[in-house]
N, C-alpha and C positions, 0 to 999 in steps of 0.2 A: 768836566766844566760844563755848568749849565748856562743857558743863555735865555733871557727873558724880553719880549716886547720887541722882536726884530720887525721893522716896518719895511726896510727895503731889503727884500729876499735877494734879489740880483747882486747887492755890496756883499751881502754874506757870503753867498755862493762864489763869488769870486776870490773871497778871502780865503775860503775853505779850498777853492782850487790852486791858490798860491802856496799852500802849505808843501812841504817837501816830503813829507811822511805820507800815512796813513790816516784818514780821519774817519771816524765812525759815528753815527747816530745811535746812541744807546737807548732802547724802549725800555718800557716799565718794567718788564721781565728781566732785563739785564742783556738781552739779545743785542748784537753788533749788526749794524746794516752799514755797506761802504758809501758815505756820503760824498766822496769825491765822484765817485762814478755816478750817482743821481746828479750831482751837479754840470758834470760834463754832459748827461745826457739832455737835461733841461735847457742847457746852452745851445747844443747842437740841434735839437728839435725845434728851438723857438718858442718853447713852452714856458721859458723863464718870467717874461712878464704876466704870464695869466696864474703865476704862482700864489701871489699874496704874502700878508704877512705871515710870520711864524710867532705865535704866542709864547711858545716855550721849546726849548731842544737841548739835550743833555748829549754832550760830545765826549768820545775818548780819543786821544792823540797819541801817537806812538813816538813822535820826535819832540824832543825839548824846545827846539826852536820854533817849532809850530805852537807849542803851548803858549810861549811868548808873543808870537805874532797874533793868536787868537785872544789873548789876555789884553794886549794893546788895543785889538778892535773892540772888545767888551768896554774897555775904558772910555773909548771913543763914543761908543753908543751911549753911555751913562752920561757924558758930559753933553753930547748932543740932545738927550732928551730932557735935560734941565733947563 
């Protein structure tokens, strides 16, 4: 699942943290990195507010309910951008 133009990284990472299963960022080589771990670190360290916008990110989700959660989030992003 690919996201574009995330302006509120805090809201995005809060959605990721709310997922029940594992969430990975998939890089251009197809390698997976644990995104929930990164989100937790950013929130705990206080670095979240300095993270900035996310122009593009590709996710892999292991849980079907999490896919629905993030899909609804993507629709809200698109609606709010219009």
